[in-house]
N, CA, C and O of each residue as an XYZ file, in Angstrom:
356
protein
N      99.777   -111.528    205.802
C     101.025   -111.367    206.528
C     102.031   -110.606    205.678
O     102.063   -110.738    204.454
N     102.837   -109.823    206.339
C     103.954   -109.138    205.700
C     105.219   -109.625    206.396
O     105.329   -109.539    207.619
N     106.154   -110.125    205.638
C     107.414   -110.604    206.203
C     108.348   -109.406    206.338
O     108.618   -108.706    205.362
N     108.837   -109.178    207.552
C     109.721   -108.042    207.808
C     111.185   -108.394    207.604
O     111.985   -107.541    207.219
N     111.536   -109.647    207.861
C     112.919   -110.102    207.709
C     112.912   -111.588    207.405
O     112.108   -112.346    207.948
N     113.812   -111.988    206.538
C     113.988   -113.421    206.282
C     115.486   -113.715    206.268
O     116.260   -113.083    205.550
N     115.863   -114.687    207.078
C     117.235   -115.195    207.113
C     117.162   -116.690    206.921
O     116.356   -117.360    207.566
N     117.977   -117.215    206.057
C     118.008   -118.658    205.831
C     119.453   -119.137    205.895
O     120.370   -118.500    205.377
N     119.615   -120.263    206.537
C     120.941   -120.860    206.634
C     121.385   -121.301    205.253
O     120.588   -121.943    204.568
N     122.565   -121.016    204.800
C     123.779   -120.650    205.522
C     124.063   -119.152    205.606
O     125.233   -118.770    205.646
N     123.068   -118.300    205.635
C     123.228   -116.864    205.830
C     124.159   -116.241    204.788
O     125.235   -115.741    205.114
N     123.727   -116.284    203.548
C     124.532   -115.746    202.451
C     124.577   -114.224    202.437
O     125.539   -113.650    201.928
N     123.570   -113.559    202.979
C     123.489   -112.103    202.961
C     124.017   -111.531    204.273
O     123.564   -111.921    205.349
N     124.967   -110.616    204.186
C     125.510   -109.983    205.388
C     124.512   -108.976    205.941
O     124.000   -108.134    205.204
N     124.235   -109.064    207.248
C     123.388   -108.093    207.923
C     124.244   -107.071    208.675
O     123.707   -106.250    209.419
N     125.549   -107.109    208.494
C     126.459   -106.129    209.077
C     126.499   -104.938    208.123
O     127.329   -104.879    207.216
N     125.586   -103.989    208.343
C     125.360   -102.906    207.385
C     125.217   -101.567    208.098
O     124.983   -101.510    209.305
N     125.360   -100.488    207.324
C     125.188    -99.153    207.912
C     123.720    -98.827    208.168
O     122.817    -99.493    207.661
N     123.509    -97.796    208.962
C     122.167    -97.348    209.342
C     121.246    -97.161    208.135
O     120.104    -97.620    208.156
N     121.725    -96.494    207.087
C     120.875    -96.189    205.936
C     120.280    -97.458    205.325
O     119.135    -97.433    204.874
N     121.017    -98.553    205.300
C     120.488    -99.820    204.786
C     119.345   -100.331    205.655
O     118.345   -100.827    205.136
N     119.485   -100.213    206.975
C     118.405   -100.660    207.863
C     117.190    -99.746    207.756
O     116.057   -100.196    207.931
N     117.415    -98.478    207.472
C     116.305    -97.557    207.267
C     115.561    -97.894    205.974
O     114.333    -97.976    205.973
N     116.289    -98.088    204.882
C     115.692    -98.273    203.553
C     115.316    -99.713    203.226
O     114.423    -99.949    202.413
N     115.985   -100.673    203.848
C     115.791   -102.081    203.523
C     116.873   -102.569    202.575
O     117.523   -101.776    201.894
N     117.057   -103.880    202.539
C     118.079   -104.459    201.669
C     117.797   -105.930    201.439
O     116.979   -106.534    202.132
N     118.478   -106.497    200.465
C     118.341   -107.911    200.142
C     117.351   -108.138    199.023
O     116.948   -107.204    198.330
N     116.965   -109.384    198.855
C     116.071   -109.823    197.781
C     114.814   -110.423    198.410
O     114.904   -111.366    199.197
N     113.644   -109.883    198.069
C     112.397   -110.377    198.662
C     112.143   -111.856    198.376
O     111.318   -112.476    199.047
N     112.829   -112.424    197.404
C     112.682   -113.858    197.113
C     113.699   -114.689    197.892
O     113.689   -115.917    197.815
N     114.571   -114.025    198.635
C     115.599   -114.710    199.414
C     115.710   -114.084    200.789
O     114.706   -113.890    201.473
N     116.934   -113.766    201.194
C     117.153   -113.120    202.480
C     116.979   -111.609    202.329
O     117.413   -111.024    201.337
N     116.341   -110.982    203.320
C     116.144   -109.537    203.238
C     115.758   -108.944    204.577
O     115.397   -109.650    205.519
N     115.845   -107.621    204.631
C     115.331   -106.787    205.714
C     114.425   -105.777    205.039
O     114.874   -105.056    204.148
N     113.159   -105.702    205.436
C     112.183   -104.845    204.773
C     112.537   -103.367    204.873
O     112.384   -102.634    203.897
N     112.996   -102.924    206.009
C     113.370   -101.521    206.193
C     112.522   -100.855    207.268
O     111.306   -101.038    207.322
N     113.176   -100.089    208.111
C     112.491    -99.434    209.220
C     111.467    -98.414    208.740
O     110.384    -98.316    209.318
N     111.783    -97.661    207.704
C     110.838    -96.663    207.219
C     109.584    -97.326    206.651
O     108.477    -96.829    206.858
N     109.743    -98.429    205.947
C     108.571    -99.157    205.425
C     107.736    -99.719    206.577
O     106.506    -99.680    206.534
N     108.409   -100.245    207.611
C     107.681   -100.760    208.766
C     106.894    -99.644    209.438
O     105.750    -99.841    209.847
N     107.511    -98.473    209.551
C     106.818    -97.322    210.128
C     105.598    -96.956    209.280
O     104.512    -96.748    209.820
N     105.764    -96.879    207.984
C     104.653    -96.520    207.104
C     103.515    -97.536    207.196
O     102.344    -97.156    207.227
N     103.851    -98.808    207.239
C     102.834    -99.868    207.315
C     102.041    -99.773    208.618
O     100.826    -99.972    208.618
N     102.715    -99.471    209.724
C     102.059    -99.515    211.034
C     101.612    -98.141    211.537
O     101.294    -98.000    212.718
N     101.580    -97.144    210.686
C     101.293    -95.790    211.153
C      99.803    -95.442    211.233
O      99.464    -94.378    211.752
N      98.906    -96.294    210.742
C      97.473    -96.009    210.826
C      97.015    -96.195    212.277
O      97.035    -97.318    212.783
N      96.602    -95.115    212.956
C      96.247    -95.227    214.373
C      94.955    -96.002    214.628
O      94.675    -96.363    215.771
N      94.175    -96.262    213.600
C      92.890    -96.954    213.757
C      92.980    -98.446    213.475
O      91.973    -99.152    213.530
N      94.174    -98.926    213.174
C      94.365   -100.346    212.875
C      95.236   -100.972    213.951
O      96.251   -100.399    214.346
N      94.838   -102.152    214.429
C      95.600   -102.888    215.420
C      96.496   -103.884    214.683
O      96.010   -104.860    214.110
N      97.782   -103.635    214.702
C      98.732   -104.505    214.024
C      99.257   -105.556    214.988
O      99.365   -105.314    216.190
N      99.578   -106.703    214.458
C     100.094   -107.817    215.243
C     101.434   -108.222    214.646
O     101.617   -108.163    213.430
N     102.366   -108.632    215.491
C     103.646   -109.127    215.009
C     103.835   -110.558    215.512
O     103.526   -110.877    216.661
N     104.340   -111.394    214.642
C     104.680   -112.776    215.008
C     106.129   -113.002    214.591
O     106.512   -112.733    213.452
N     106.912   -113.491    215.515
C     108.316   -113.792    215.239
C     108.490   -115.294    215.355
O     108.156   -115.894    216.377
N     109.013   -115.889    214.307
C     109.251   -117.332    214.287
C     110.697   -117.592    213.898
O     111.246   -116.953    213.001
N     111.293   -118.540    214.593
C     112.588   -119.018    214.160
C     112.797   -120.433    214.628
O     112.119   -120.924    215.531
N     113.746   -121.072    213.996
C     114.016   -122.479    214.261
C     115.432   -122.617    214.789
O     116.354   -121.949    214.319
N     115.593   -123.495    215.777
C     116.922   -123.773    216.312
C     117.669   -124.671    215.333
O     117.083   -125.217    214.398
N     118.946   -124.812    215.559
C     119.752   -125.683    214.695
C     119.223   -127.110    214.730
O     119.322   -127.835    213.739
N     118.661   -127.517    215.864
C     118.117   -128.875    215.981
C     116.734   -129.012    215.353
O     116.162   -130.103    215.348
N     116.183   -127.898    214.815
C     114.896   -127.968    214.129
C     113.688   -127.634    214.983
O     112.554   -127.788    214.530
N     113.906   -127.181    216.210
C     112.793   -126.811    217.076
C     112.290   -125.414    216.711
O     113.082   -124.482    216.566
N     110.966   -125.272    216.562
C     110.355   -123.988    216.213
C     110.085   -123.194    217.476
O     109.513   -123.712    218.435
N     110.499   -121.927    217.473
C     110.229   -121.007    218.561
C     109.387   -119.870    217.997
O     109.633   -119.410    216.882
N     108.395   -119.414    218.761
C     107.513   -118.358    218.264
C     107.162   -117.399    219.386
O     107.125   -117.773    220.558
N     106.906   -116.155    219.005
C     106.517   -115.093    219.923
C     105.550   -114.193    219.177
O     105.769   -113.894    218.003
N     104.487   -113.755    219.835
C     103.509   -112.870    219.203
C     103.178   -111.720    220.141
O     103.254   -111.853    221.363
N     102.810   -110.585    219.548
C     102.345   -109.431    220.322
C     101.339   -108.660    219.486
O     101.373   -108.706    218.257
N     100.451   -107.956    220.155
C      99.471   -107.119    219.469
C      99.839   -105.647    219.667
O     100.804   -105.315    220.356
N      99.051   -104.788    219.051
C      99.273   -103.341    219.128
C     100.695   -102.970    218.701
O     101.322   -102.106    219.313
N     101.195   -103.614    217.665
C     102.554   -103.407    217.165
C     102.626   -102.114    216.362
O     101.791   -101.864    215.492
N     103.617   -101.309    216.659
C     103.878   -100.064    215.943
C     105.387    -99.850    215.835
O     106.155   -100.261    216.705
N     105.786    -99.203    214.757
C     107.162    -98.734    214.617
C     107.072    -97.226    214.408
O     106.486    -96.762    213.430
N     107.654    -96.466    215.328
C     107.629    -95.009    215.251
C     108.502    -94.537    214.086
O     109.242    -95.326    213.499
N     108.413    -93.276    213.764
C     109.196    -92.705    212.675
C     110.642    -92.456    213.059
O     111.064    -92.713    214.186
N     111.384    -91.947    212.091
C     112.819    -91.720    212.300
C     113.082    -90.743    213.439
O     114.048    -90.919    214.181
N     112.244    -89.715    213.597
C     112.438    -88.742    214.679
C     112.356    -89.390    216.050
O     112.911    -88.860    217.012
N     111.679    -90.519    216.161
C     111.582    -91.273    217.418
C     112.470    -92.517    217.369
O     112.238    -93.481    218.098
N     113.491    -92.489    216.502
C     114.487    -93.564    216.394
C     113.860    -94.910    216.045
O     114.377    -95.953    216.444
N     112.751    -94.896    215.305
C     112.054    -96.123    214.880
C     111.769    -97.059    216.047
O     111.876    -98.278    215.915
N     111.408    -96.486    217.182
C     111.125    -97.283    218.371
C     109.916    -98.179    218.132
O     108.896    -97.740    217.601
N     110.047    -99.431    218.530
C     108.960   -100.414    218.426
C     108.159   -100.414    219.712
O     108.727   -100.353    220.802
N     106.851   -100.480    219.590
C     105.989   -100.677    220.754
C     105.009   -101.798    220.436
O     104.594   -101.977    219.291
N     104.651   -102.540    221.460
C     103.672   -103.625    221.310
C     103.179   -103.989    222.697
O     103.706   -103.520    223.706
N     102.148   -104.843    222.729
C     101.592   -105.278    224.009
C     100.953   -106.634    223.855
O     100.939   -107.204    222.764
N     100.425   -107.151    224.940
C      99.743   -108.447    224.946
C     100.604   -109.541    224.331
O     100.254   -110.122    223.304
N     101.716   -109.808    224.963
C     102.660   -110.804    224.478
C     102.138   -112.221    224.677
O     101.419   -112.502    225.635
N     102.502   -113.085    223.781
C     102.107   -114.487    223.861
C     103.297   -115.343    223.472
O     103.199   -116.570    223.466
């Protein structure tokens, strides 16, 4: 698994950032972070590999919510880093 984003309460890291930060990534991989759109594009750019994405988060009351999809891709900057996926669960 590759973690694309990590946020932990009490949200010490501000995610209110300019475009370049979201493109390049920011934060600390041992804490809160955003991996970066360009890295996500590079990771998912192999057309012969089927990538899967899983999104997990917990409510304030501690309930776990999850969503998964297959065929996950992040396009390059020229395509505005558009995400595509299918087969939602």
